[in-house]
N, C-alpha and C positions, 0 to 999 in steps of 0.2 A: 561526631563519629559514632557509628553503630558498632556495638560489640555484643557478641553472643558467646557465653562461656559455659560449657557443659561440665557437669560433675556427677559423680555417683557410679561411674562404670567400674568394672572389675571382673573377677572370676567367680562363677557360681556353678553349683552342680545342677544337672537337669532336674526340673521340677521346682527349683528355687525361685527366688524373687530378687529383683533389683529395682531401684528407683533412680531415674536420671533427672537431674534438674538443669535448667538453662537460666542463668542469670543474664539479664540484659541491661544495656545502657544505650542511650541515644534513640530509643524507640519506646512507644507505649504499646504493650502487648495487646491490650484490648482493642487497639485501632489498627492492628496488623493481623495478617493471617499467619498464625504460628504453626510450625510443624516439626516433626522428627523424621529424618531419613536415615537409612543405614546402607552400608556398603560392605559386603563380604568379599574376601579375597577372590579375585578373578571374576567378579560379578559387577553388574551395573548398580549404581546407587538407586535405591528405591524408596518410595514414600512408605512410612510406617503408619503415621497418623497425623491428622491436621485438625486444628481447632480454628476455624475461620473467625474473623471479626464478628460476623453475624451468620447464622445458619447452622446447619447440622455438622456434627463431628464426622470425620471421614477416617476410616481405618482400612488398611490392607486386609484382604481376606485371610491371609495367613496368620494374622494376629488377633482377629476379632474374638472377643470373649476372654482374652488373656492379658491384653495390654490396654491401658487407659491413659488418655492424654487429658491434662487439666491445666488451668491457667489461674494464677493468683494475681489479681489486678492490683492489690495493695502492695505486694512485693515486686510486681512487674516481672514475674518469673513464669516459666512454663515447665511442667514436669511430665514424666512418662513413667507410669507404674507398670512394671512388667512382672507378671506372675506365670507360673507353670512354664518356666523357660525351657526351651529345647536346644539341643546342640546347633540346629539350623538357624537359631537366632544369633549365633556368634557373628559379630560384625563391628565395624566402627559406626557409632551412632552420632548423627549430626543434628544440631538444633538449626532451624531454618525460619526465616521470616520473609514474607512478601508484604510490600506496602499495600494499602487498601485497594488500589487499582491494579495490582500485580504488574507493576512496571519495573520495580526494583526488588532485588532479593539480597539477602544477607545470610552468611553461613557461620556457624561456630567452627572451632578447630577439630572437633570430634572427640568422642570418648569410646574407648575399647570396652566391649562386652564380650566375654568369653564364657560359653556354657559347656561344661564338661559332661561327658556321658557316664 
């Protein structure tokens, strides 16, 4: 059974930083396409960043230069370092995994990030 569990969300002032972590079980992060999505109230869920099993990292234009996705193969975790946070970054952030051939996907339960102005 695949489980993705986010941690590290919270409340931060604009300009601050947060680090989200995704602990996994049932998958090997280096053999999956791992990503972070977010969903703000009244908006569609959107991709924030993806670290494919192989290939280039992928970031939403709105977060480039401020947010970094990384993978720890030894711990089987994925992290999202968020700097220079803005109020518009406020959302529930979800850890996500695609299998290698993008046939199956898995979601975490979500972590709330709130950025105050």
